[in-house]
N, C-alpha and C positions, 0 to 999 in steps of 0.2 A: 807809588802814589805820592810819597813823601816829596819828589822832584816838583811835581804839578802844584801841589799845596804851596810848596816854597815860592814857585814862581807867581802864583796868584797873591800871595801874601807881599811879596817884596817889589813886584812890578806890574805895570798893565800889559795886557796881552799883545799890544802892537809893538812892544820893546823886549819880545822873547827872542832869545838867540835860538835859532833852528839848528845851528850847528852843536851847540852845546846839549840841545834835547837830543839830537840824533846821536851824538857821541855817549851819553849816557845811556841810550836804550841799546846801543850796539856794544858797549864796553863789558866784553865778558872774555874767559879765557877760550882758547881755542877748541872747537867741538864740545864745548859744555853745554848741556841742554838746559834751557831756560823757559819759565813759566811767566809770561808777562801780565801785568793787570793794571788798569787806571787808578782804581778805588777799591778799598777793601772795608771789611766789616769792624777793623779796629778803627778806624775814624769816628765812626758813632759810639764805640764803647769808651774810648778815651775823652770823648766830649768835644771833639773837633767837628766841623762840618763836613759833608761830603763833597764831592767835586761839583756837582750839579748846585749845592747850595753856595757855593763858592763863587760860582758864575753868575747865580740869578738871584740869591738870598731872598728878600722879602716878596719879590716879583713871583716867587714859585706859589704863593698864597693867593696873590691878587691878579695877576696878569696870565694867567693860563686858562681864563675861561672866557668863552665867546659870550657868555650870557650876563657877567658883570661889567665886562668891557669888549664892546663891539670892536674896537681898533685893537690890531695886535699889538703886543708889547715888544718894543725893540730889545729890552734887555732880555726877555725870554728867548726871542729869535735868536738873538746874538748868543746867548748862553748854551742854548740847543746846538749851534751850528759849532761853536768852539767844543763842546762835549764830544759831539761826533767825530770832528777832526782828531782830538787827542785820543779817542779810542782807536780810529784809523791808524794814527801813527804807531800806537803801541802794537796794535794787531800786525801791522807790517814789518817793524823793526825789533819788536820785543823779544822774540825768541821762536822756539819750536812748540809753543803752547800758549793760548790765550785765556786767562780766567775772567770771566764776567761776573761781576757783583750784581746780584738780584735785590739786594736790600732786605729789609726786616721782614 
């Protein structure tokens, strides 16, 4: 999870290097079994934001309801799409198991 948080802190998503992401997710010893995950409970414990909050931030509170805003929020739509793509990348390249973080 630290790789994605570092990417989100240091650069915008259109400047991410897919080769670096792929290398990081597949760089392990031969035949070593790995469980991969996008985000962990540790992020909330140490006071950092979860991956979804890094992607959508305050729009999580204001842009996710059709009752308060009839127009869909582009920030939420983009954040959800990126969140799904990151989970798909980790699921496909991360190893022999996938750990899903359900939240508090």
